[in-house]
C-alpha positions as CSV (number, residue, x, y, z in Angstrom):
1,M,39.8,-18.9,48.2
2,T,40.9,-15.7,46.5
3,S,40.6,-17.2,43.1
4,S,37.0,-18.4,44.0
5,I,36.0,-14.9,45.1
6,L,37.4,-13.4,41.9
7,W,35.6,-15.9,39.8
8,Y,32.3,-15.1,41.4
9,A,33.0,-11.4,41.1
10,T,33.9,-11.7,37.4
11,R,30.7,-13.7,36.7
12,G,28.5,-11.4,38.8
13,A,29.9,-8.2,37.3
14,G,29.6,-9.8,33.8
15,A,25.9,-10.7,34.4
16,V,25.0,-7.3,35.7
17,S,26.9,-5.7,32.7
18,L,24.9,-7.8,30.3
19,I,21.6,-6.8,31.9
20,L,22.6,-3.1,31.9
21,L,23.7,-3.3,28.3
22,S,20.5,-5.0,27.2
23,S,18.6,-2.2,29.0
24,V,20.6,0.4,27.3
25,V,20.0,-1.1,23.9
26,A,16.3,-1.4,24.5
27,L,15.9,2.1,25.8
28,G,18.0,3.4,22.9
29,I,15.5,1.8,20.5
30,L,12.6,3.2,22.4
31,S,14.2,6.7,22.4
32,A,14.5,6.5,18.6
33,L,10.7,5.9,18.5
34,R,10.2,9.0,20.7
35,W,8.1,6.8,23.0
36,R,6.4,8.4,25.9
37,A,3.4,8.1,28.2
38,T,1.4,10.3,30.5
39,A,3.2,9.0,33.5
40,W,6.5,8.5,31.7
41,P,7.6,11.5,29.6
42,R,10.3,11.1,27.0
43,F,13.0,12.9,28.9
44,L,12.9,10.2,31.6
45,T,13.6,7.5,28.9
46,V,16.6,9.6,27.6
47,G,17.9,10.2,31.1
48,L,17.6,6.6,32.2
49,H,19.3,5.5,29.0
50,R,22.3,7.7,29.8
51,N,22.5,6.8,33.4
52,L,22.3,3.1,32.8
53,A,25.1,3.4,30.2
54,L,27.3,5.1,32.7
55,L,26.5,2.5,35.4
56,S,27.3,-0.3,33.0
57,V,30.8,1.1,32.5
58,V,31.4,0.6,36.3
59,F,30.4,-3.1,36.2
60,L,32.1,-3.6,32.9
61,A,35.4,-2.3,34.4
62,L,34.9,-4.5,37.4
63,H,34.3,-7.5,35.2
64,I,37.5,-6.9,33.2
65,V,39.7,-6.1,36.2
66,T,38.6,-9.2,38.2
67,A,39.1,-11.4,35.1
68,V,42.6,-10.1,34.5
69,V,43.8,-10.4,38.1
70,D,42.3,-13.8,38.6
71,P,45.3,-16.2,39.0
72,Y,43.3,-19.1,37.6
73,T,43.3,-17.8,34.1
74,S,46.2,-15.3,34.2
75,L,44.9,-13.5,31.2
76,G,47.0,-10.3,31.4
77,W,46.0,-6.9,30.2
78,A,46.9,-7.6,26.6
79,A,44.2,-10.2,26.4
80,A,41.7,-7.7,27.8
81,L,42.7,-4.9,25.3
82,V,43.7,-6.7,22.1
83,P,40.9,-8.9,20.5
84,F,41.7,-12.6,20.0
85,S,45.1,-12.4,21.7
86,S,44.2,-14.6,24.7
87,Y,45.4,-18.2,25.0
88,Y,42.3,-19.0,27.1
89,R,39.2,-19.5,24.9
90,T,40.6,-17.2,22.3
91,F,37.6,-16.7,20.1
92,W,35.0,-16.2,22.9
93,L,37.2,-13.8,24.9
94,G,38.0,-12.0,21.7
95,L,34.3,-11.4,21.1
96,G,34.2,-9.9,24.6
97,V,37.0,-7.4,23.8
98,V,35.3,-6.5,20.5
99,A,32.0,-5.8,22.4
100,V,33.9,-3.6,24.9
101,D,35.5,-1.7,22.0
102,L,32.1,-1.1,20.4
103,F,30.6,0.0,23.7
104,V,33.4,2.4,24.3
105,A,32.9,3.9,20.9
106,L,29.2,4.2,21.7
107,L,29.9,6.2,24.8
108,L,32.6,8.4,23.4
109,T,30.5,9.4,20.4
110,S,27.6,10.2,22.7
111,L,29.9,12.5,24.8
112,L,31.2,14.1,21.6
113,R,27.9,14.3,19.7
114,R,28.0,18.1,19.2
115,A,31.6,18.0,18.0
116,I,31.3,15.1,15.5
117,G,27.8,16.0,14.2
118,P,24.5,14.1,14.3
119,R,25.2,12.2,11.0
120,T,28.5,10.6,12.3
121,W,27.0,10.0,15.7
122,R,24.0,8.2,14.2
123,L,26.3,6.0,12.0
124,V,28.5,5.0,14.9
125,H,25.5,4.3,17.0
126,W,24.0,1.9,14.5
127,V,27.4,0.1,14.2
128,A,27.8,0.0,17.9
129,Y,24.5,-1.6,18.4
130,A,26.3,-4.8,17.3
131,C,28.0,-4.9,20.7
132,W,24.9,-6.4,22.2
133,P,24.8,-9.7,20.2
134,V,28.6,-9.9,20.4
135,A,28.5,-9.5,24.1
136,M,25.8,-12.1,24.3
137,A,27.8,-14.6,22.3
138,H,30.9,-13.9,24.5
139,S,28.9,-14.6,27.6
140,L,27.4,-17.8,26.2
141,G,30.8,-19.0,24.9
142,T,32.9,-18.3,28.1
143,G,30.2,-19.0,30.7
144,T,30.4,-22.2,32.6
145,D,26.9,-22.0,34.1
146,T,24.8,-21.5,31.1
147,R,22.3,-24.1,32.3
148,S,21.7,-22.5,35.7
149,W,20.7,-19.0,36.9
150,M,22.5,-17.4,33.9
151,L,20.0,-19.0,31.5
152,V,17.2,-16.9,33.1
153,I,19.3,-13.8,32.7
154,Y,19.9,-14.6,29.0
155,L,16.2,-15.1,28.4
156,V,15.3,-11.8,30.1
157,C,18.0,-9.9,28.2
158,V,16.9,-11.3,24.8
159,A,13.2,-10.7,25.7
160,M,14.0,-7.0,26.5
161,V,15.8,-6.3,23.2
162,L,13.4,-8.3,21.0
163,T,10.4,-6.5,22.6
164,A,12.0,-3.1,21.8
165,V,12.9,-4.2,18.3
166,A,9.3,-5.3,17.7
167,A,8.0,-2.0,19.0
168,R,10.4,-0.2,16.7
169,L,9.1,-2.2,13.7
170,I,5.5,-1.7,14.6
171,G,6.0,2.0,15.2
172,S,7.8,2.6,12.0
173,R,5.0,1.0,10.0
174,R,2.2,2.9,11.7
175,P,1.0,5.8,9.7
176,Q,1.8,9.2,11.3
177,S,-1.2,11.4,12.0
178,P,-1.1,14.8,10.4
179,P,-0.3,17.7,12.7
180,A,-3.2,19.5,14.2
181,P,-4.2,22.7,12.4
182,I,-3.1,25.8,14.1
183,T,-6.0,28.1,14.8
184,P,-5.1,31.7,14.2
185,R,-5.4,33.9,17.3
186,P,-7.9,36.8,16.7
187,A,-6.3,40.1,16.7
188,S,-7.3,42.5,19.5
189,P,-9.0,45.7,18.3
190,A,-6.7,48.6,18.0
191,P,-7.7,51.7,20.0
192,A,-9.2,54.6,18.2
193,W,-7.0,57.7,17.9
194,S,-7.8,61.2,17.0
195,G,-6.1,63.0,14.2
196,V,-3.8,64.8,16.7
197,S,-0.8,62.6,17.3
198,G,-0.7,61.0,20.7
199,T,-4.3,61.7,21.8
200,R,-7.3,59.5,21.8
201,S,-10.7,60.5,20.4
202,D,-13.6,61.4,22.7
203,K,-15.4,58.3,21.5
204,A,-12.5,56.0,22.4
205,S,-11.9,57.4,25.9
206,K,-14.2,59.6,27.8
207,W,-12.5,61.4,30.5
């Protein structure tokens, strides 16, 4: 009974983690495009991207812990931390550990963006985007229900990321409109002053 509950918890947390990770990747691509709409300003995309990334950490931790403590597999913490060290489905579980490591690097560099500089942050971000296909391969390789409800989740996740990538490619090829010319503001007329310092002329102010 306990093992069955842990199995469902592991699969459920893994599925939610995959959905959240796909959303984070898609929003990250849209953020790079500086996409916004009248009813959806850009800061909402950035804020949602950050909050979903933090929420995915919770479900990812739940996915890892329930998989480790499940007596059916008896993975142990070494298998969850060291890639390709598990006796159970070594390659596919190893891909999962690699995806976790890349995702952790993504989060840490985002938190330390000011300290490491934008160039390093951008480089690590591009490399860490590989965590999504690696996580997808891990889920396909270790999943035992790829022909049921998980198949729908896989299709939705792939559709989200591919749509964002297509928008990125289309947006990068679209010519940018030149910035609108800045109309100089007319200067206000200066008050007329008399020759005596600090006093206005009679024509300027009649008192």
